[in-house]
C-alpha positions in Angstrom: 119.6 -39.9 -25.5 118.7 -39.4 -29.3 115.7 -36.9 -30.1 112.5 -38.1 -31.4 113.4 -36.5 -34.7 116.9 -38.1 -35.0 115.1 -41.7 -34.0 112.8 -40.9 -37.0 115.3 -40.1 -39.3 117.4 -43.2 -38.4 114.1 -45.4 -39.0 113.6 -43.4 -42.3 116.8 -44.1 -43.5 116.9 -47.8 -43.0 113.5 -48.2 -44.9 113.1 -50.3 -47.7 112.8 -48.3 -51.3 110.5 -50.8 -52.5 107.3 -52.4 -51.1 106.5 -55.7 -52.4 102.7 -56.7 -52.2 103.3 -60.4 -52.3 105.7 -60.5 -49.2 104.2 -61.1 -45.9 107.5 -60.4 -44.2 107.5 -56.9 -45.8 103.8 -56.5 -44.5 105.0 -57.2 -41.0 108.2 -55.1 -40.9 105.7 -52.1 -42.3 103.7 -52.5 -39.2 106.6 -53.0 -37.0 108.1 -49.5 -38.4 104.6 -47.8 -37.9 104.6 -49.0 -34.4 108.0 -47.5 -33.6 107.1 -44.2 -35.2 103.8 -44.1 -33.1 106.0 -44.5 -29.8 107.4 -41.1 -30.9 104.3 -39.4 -29.7 105.8 -36.1 -29.5 106.1 -35.7 -33.4 103.0 -34.8 -35.2 101.6 -36.1 -38.3 102.7 -32.8 -39.8 106.4 -33.3 -38.6 106.4 -36.7 -39.8 105.3 -35.5 -43.5 107.6 -32.6 -43.5 110.5 -35.2 -42.7 109.5 -37.5 -45.5 109.1 -34.7 -47.9 112.4 -33.0 -47.2 114.5 -36.1 -47.5 112.5 -37.7 -50.2 111.8 -40.7 -47.8 111.7 -44.4 -49.2 108.2 -45.8 -49.9 108.2 -47.8 -46.8 108.6 -45.0 -44.5 106.0 -42.9 -46.5 103.5 -45.8 -45.9 104.3 -46.0 -42.4 103.7 -42.4 -41.5 100.1 -43.0 -43.4 99.6 -45.8 -40.9 100.7 -43.9 -38.1 98.5 -41.1 -38.9 95.5 -43.2 -39.5 96.0 -45.3 -36.2 95.9 -42.0 -34.3 92.7 -41.0 -35.9 91.1 -44.4 -35.1 92.3 -44.1 -31.1 90.8 -40.6 -31.2 87.2 -42.0 -31.7 85.5 -42.1 -28.4 82.3 -44.0 -29.0 81.7 -47.6 -29.9 81.9 -47.8 -33.8 81.2 -50.9 -35.8 82.5 -51.1 -39.5 81.8 -53.7 -42.2 84.7 -54.0 -44.6 83.6 -55.6 -48.1 85.3 -56.7 -51.0 84.4 -58.7 -54.0 86.3 -61.9 -55.5 86.3 -62.8 -58.9 89.5 -64.6 -60.2 91.2 -64.0 -56.7 92.2 -67.6 -56.2 95.9 -66.8 -56.6 96.1 -63.6 -54.7 94.3 -64.7 -51.8 96.7 -67.6 -51.3 100.4 -67.2 -50.2 103.5 -66.4 -52.8 105.0 -69.7 -53.9 107.2 -70.6 -56.8 103.9 -71.9 -58.4 101.9 -68.9 -57.3 104.3 -65.9 -57.9 101.5 -63.4 -57.6 100.1 -64.8 -54.2 99.6 -61.9 -51.8 97.8 -63.9 -49.1 95.5 -61.1 -49.0 92.7 -62.2 -46.7 95.1 -62.9 -44.1 96.6 -59.7 -44.6 93.4 -57.7 -44.5 92.8 -59.5 -40.7 96.2 -58.4 -39.6 95.8 -54.8 -40.9 92.3 -54.6 -39.5 93.4 -56.0 -36.0 96.5 -53.6 -36.0 94.6 -50.4 -36.5 91.8 -51.0 -34.2 93.7 -52.6 -31.4 92.6 -51.1 -27.9 90.1 -48.7 -30.0 86.4 -48.3 -29.8 86.2 -49.4 -33.6 85.4 -53.0 -34.2 85.1 -54.4 -37.6 83.6 -57.6 -39.6 85.0 -58.5 -42.9 82.9 -59.6 -45.8 84.4 -61.6 -48.8 81.9 -62.0 -51.4 82.5 -64.5 -54.4 81.0 -62.9 -57.6 80.6 -66.2 -59.4 84.4 -66.8 -59.6 85.2 -69.6 -62.0 87.8 -70.8 -59.7 85.8 -70.7 -56.7 87.4 -68.0 -54.4 84.7 -68.4 -51.8 86.2 -72.0 -51.0 89.6 -70.9 -50.6 88.5 -67.7 -48.4 86.3 -70.0 -46.2 89.4 -72.3 -45.5 91.6 -69.5 -44.7 89.1 -68.2 -42.5 88.7 -71.5 -40.5 92.7 -71.6 -40.0 92.3 -68.4 -37.8 91.5 -68.3 -34.1 87.9 -68.6 -33.1 87.7 -64.9 -32.4 88.9 -63.9 -35.9 87.0 -66.6 -37.6 83.7 -65.1 -36.2 84.4 -61.7 -37.8 84.9 -63.1 -41.3 81.9 -63.8 -43.3 82.2 -65.5 -46.7 79.3 -65.0 -49.2 78.2 -66.3 -52.5 76.6 -64.3 -55.0 75.0 -67.2 -57.0 73.3 -68.3 -53.7 71.7 -65.0 -53.3 70.1 -64.7 -56.7 67.7 -64.6 -58.3 65.4 -63.0 -55.6 62.2 -61.0 -55.6 63.1 -58.6 -53.2 65.9 -56.2 -52.0 68.6 -54.4 -54.0 69.6 -57.4 -56.1 66.0 -58.2 -57.4 67.0 -57.1 -60.8 70.1 -59.1 -60.9 69.2 -62.6 -62.3 72.8 -64.1 -63.0 76.4 -63.6 -61.7 77.1 -63.3 -65.4 75.4 -60.0 -65.2 77.5 -58.9 -62.3 80.7 -57.7 -62.4 81.8 -56.6 -59.1 78.8 -54.4 -58.0 76.5 -57.1 -57.3 79.0 -58.7 -55.1 79.6 -55.6 -53.3 75.9 -55.1 -53.0 75.4 -58.4 -51.2 78.3 -57.8 -48.9 76.5 -54.3 -47.7 73.3 -55.9 -47.4 74.7 -58.5 -44.9 76.7 -55.9 -43.3 73.7 -54.0 -42.6 71.6 -56.6 -41.3 74.6 -57.2 -38.9 74.1 -53.8 -37.6 77.2 -51.9 -38.5 77.6 -48.1 -38.4 79.2 -47.8 -41.8 80.5 -49.8 -44.6 83.8 -49.6 -46.0 84.5 -51.5 -49.5 88.2 -52.0 -51.0 89.5 -54.4 -53.4 90.4 -58.1 -52.7 94.2 -57.5 -53.4 96.7 -55.6 -51.1 96.7 -52.4 -53.0 94.9 -50.5 -50.2 96.4 -51.0 -46.8 93.6 -51.2 -44.3 95.6 -49.9 -41.6 94.3 -46.6 -43.3 90.6 -46.7 -42.2 91.1 -44.0 -40.0 91.2 -41.6 -42.7 87.7 -42.6 -43.8 86.4 -42.9 -40.1 87.4 -39.5 -38.8 85.2 -37.4 -41.2 82.5 -39.9 -40.5 82.7 -39.6 -36.7 84.0 -36.3 -36.0 82.5 -34.3 -38.8 79.3 -36.3 -39.4 80.0 -37.0 -43.1 78.1 -40.3 -44.5 80.0 -40.5 -47.5 84.0 -40.4 -47.7 85.8 -41.2 -51.1 89.6 -42.1 -51.2 91.3 -40.1 -53.6 94.6 -41.3 -55.3 95.0 -38.2 -57.2 95.4 -35.9 -53.9 98.9 -34.3 -53.7 99.1 -36.0 -50.3 98.3 -39.4 -51.5 100.8 -42.2 -52.4 100.2 -43.8 -55.5 102.2 -46.4 -57.1 101.5 -47.6 -60.8 103.2 -50.7 -61.8 102.5 -50.0 -65.4 100.8 -48.0 -67.9 97.5 -49.9 -69.0 96.0 -47.6 -71.5 96.8 -46.1 -74.9 97.0 -42.4 -75.6 93.3 -42.3 -76.5 92.6 -42.7 -72.9 92.4 -38.9 -72.8 89.4 -39.2 -74.8 87.6 -41.5 -73.0 88.3 -39.4 -69.9 87.2 -36.4 -71.7 83.8 -38.4 -72.4 83.6 -39.8 -69.0 83.7 -36.0 -67.4 81.2 -34.6 -69.7 78.7 -37.5 -69.0 79.4 -37.4 -65.3 79.6 -33.5 -65.0 78.1 -33.3 -61.7 80.6 -35.4 -60.3 83.5 -34.3 -61.7 82.9 -30.6 -61.6 82.6 -31.1 -57.8 86.4 -32.0 -57.9 85.7 -35.9 -57.4 88.4 -37.0 -60.1 89.0 -40.8 -58.6 85.7 -42.2 -59.1 86.8 -45.7 -59.0 89.3 -45.7 -56.0 88.4 -49.1 -53.9 88.8 -47.1 -50.6 85.3 -45.7 -49.8 83.1 -45.4 -46.7 79.4 -45.0 -46.8 77.3 -44.6 -43.4 74.5 -46.9 -42.6 71.7 -44.2 -43.2 72.7 -43.0 -46.6 73.8 -46.6 -47.8 70.3 -48.0 -46.9 68.5 -45.5 -49.2 71.1 -46.0 -52.0 70.6 -49.8 -51.8 66.6 -49.2 -52.2 67.3 -48.9 -55.9 70.5 -49.4 -57.5 70.9 -48.8 -61.2 73.7 -51.1 -62.4 75.5 -54.2 -60.9 79.0 -53.7 -62.6 82.2 -51.9 -62.2 80.3 -48.7 -62.7 78.3 -49.0 -59.6 80.7 -46.3 -58.0 79.4 -43.8 -59.7 75.9 -44.6 -59.5 76.3 -44.6 -55.8 77.9 -41.3 -55.9 75.1 -40.0 -58.2 72.5 -41.3 -55.7 74.3 -39.5 -52.8 74.2 -36.4 -54.6 70.3 -37.2 -55.4 69.9 -37.4 -51.6 71.8 -34.1 -50.9 74.5 -35.8 -49.0 77.8 -33.8 -48.6 80.7 -35.8 -49.8 84.2 -35.9 -48.4 87.4 -37.0 -49.9 90.7 -38.2 -48.6 94.1 -38.7 -49.7 95.6 -42.2 -48.9 98.4 -44.6 -50.2 97.7 -47.0 -53.1 100.2 -49.6 -54.8 98.9 -51.1 -57.8 98.5 -55.0 -57.9 98.2 -55.2 -61.5 99.6 -58.9 -62.5 96.1 -60.5 -61.9 93.9 -57.2 -62.1 90.3 -58.0 -63.7 90.9 -55.3 -65.9 93.7 -57.0 -67.5 92.3 -60.6 -67.3 88.8 -59.3 -68.7 90.6 -56.8 -71.1 90.9 -53.0 -70.4 88.8 -51.9 -73.1 85.9 -54.2 -72.0 86.3 -52.3 -68.5 86.4 -48.9 -69.9 82.9 -49.8 -71.9 81.3 -51.1 -68.7 82.3 -47.9 -66.8 81.1 -45.5 -69.7 77.8 -47.6 -70.2 77.0 -47.7 -66.5 77.8 -44.0 -66.0 75.4 -43.2 -68.9 72.6 -45.7 -67.5 73.2 -43.9 -63.9 73.2 -40.6 -65.0 69.8 -41.0 -66.8 68.4 -42.8 -63.9 69.3 -40.3 -61.4 68.1 -36.7 -60.9 71.5 -35.0 -61.8 73.2 -32.8 -64.2 75.0 -34.6 -67.2 75.7 -33.8 -70.8 73.0 -35.7 -72.7 74.6 -34.8 -75.8 77.8 -36.6 -74.9 75.9 -39.5 -73.6 74.2 -39.9 -76.8 77.4 -39.9 -78.7 78.5 -42.9 -76.5 75.2 -44.7 -76.8 75.1 -44.1 -80.8 78.7 -44.5 -81.7 80.1 -47.0 -79.1 78.6 -50.3 -79.3 81.0 -52.5 -77.6 84.6 -52.7 -76.2 85.8 -53.4 -79.8 85.0 -49.8 -80.7 86.9 -48.5 -77.9 89.9 -50.7 -79.0 89.7 -48.7 -82.4 90.4 -45.5 -80.8 92.6 -46.1 -77.9 95.8 -46.0 -79.6 94.9 -42.5 -81.4 94.4 -39.2 -79.9 92.4 -36.2 -81.3 94.5 -33.1 -81.9 92.4 -30.9 -79.6 93.2 -33.1 -76.6 96.8 -33.8 -77.3 98.1 -30.9 -75.3 95.3 -30.4 -72.9 95.8 -31.1 -69.0 94.2 -33.6 -67.0 92.2 -30.6 -65.2 90.6 -29.6 -68.6 89.1 -32.8 -69.6 85.4 -32.8 -69.6 85.5 -29.2 -70.8 83.1 -29.0 -73.8 85.0 -25.9 -75.0 88.0 -28.1 -75.5 86.5 -30.4 -77.5 82.4 -30.3 -78.1 80.5 -33.6 -78.1 79.8 -33.2 -81.8 83.6 -33.0 -82.2 84.1 -36.2 -80.2 81.3 -37.9 -82.5 83.1 -36.8 -85.7 86.5 -37.8 -84.4 85.3 -41.4 -83.2 83.6 -41.9 -86.7 86.8 -40.8 -88.7 89.1 -42.9 -86.0 86.9 -45.9 -86.5 86.9 -45.9 -90.3 90.5 -45.3 -90.3 91.3 -48.2 -88.2 89.0 -50.3 -90.3 90.8 -49.5 -93.4 94.4 -50.5 -91.9 93.0 -53.7 -90.6 
């Protein structure tokens, strides 16, 4: 009889070197592989990881051992735990549906999330509810999600709630009281609405993710373990961790992205100096008690809500844990592509400045002033994204945000000169 390590090696050698987010067949094959590896219960997570590292394992095998580790963590939870999983929908009409010849980027993402949650929580103490929130989608993602939910079994359908932000605002009370139109929400308002509903359903914690398949929800064990076993109320996924799996389909930014990240890390100094470098990862958990406090007074309702919530947790003196996980970029219909990358970055930086000023946190007021005074719209960012200051050319990622590398005043002068040069060229 073959040893467990030999069986694992055989499964690894027959794993796929690619993973297609639009393939239902491959999604199922991945779960089947994970189940076969779980059956090798005499092999530890560390042994699986060592095997994968030693043999430069195919991506499917790497993903599977992440799922094995997560599933084991979920099964170790010994008390009933109810989680709400929230995601926002804007322009998700294609990715919600299956891939076809006329819908080449379809990911069947709602059905896929359901299967993933069912798989990871089966025979465990963890139960789930899924909250899909239409953020004013011009293609009526809510209607599509409701149709898909109704096609599921009655038991599953009861676990899926589809909400529409435009039905919840304007309102005179609650965390959405300062949001007057869906046009003013870019993800944040929808996530807040989903969290509100989840809290009213008495969940113990909320996990939020994206509408696509970039994050396999079979990984929720990585968020739940520090929440249940260590008592952490805030757990953030970190794609930059050495143990994470990060597959980027394309480079979306110009060389000037280093300038934007340098600015971002000075403005958000209290976050980045604590080693939190992946603020926008759509794989986070907030415990009920801290989330209720954060939602009492959110600062922003756009893409920058992530950093606002992290600032808020720090303001509440909450310890923050981070965890590695697997992420496969779903770029084809990403909102940052559809709406424009620099529109996204302008919103992120503008929201970061607003949140830093609103919260009792440490930040570079000088750099915040540079952004406020010199960057008036995404068009200003487009003037500097394809050029790079000499001071940042050879700087490593870890040194971005250090004012000794390039001071706020130097950044100001660079922005002014770069904008003037690009204007002349135009």
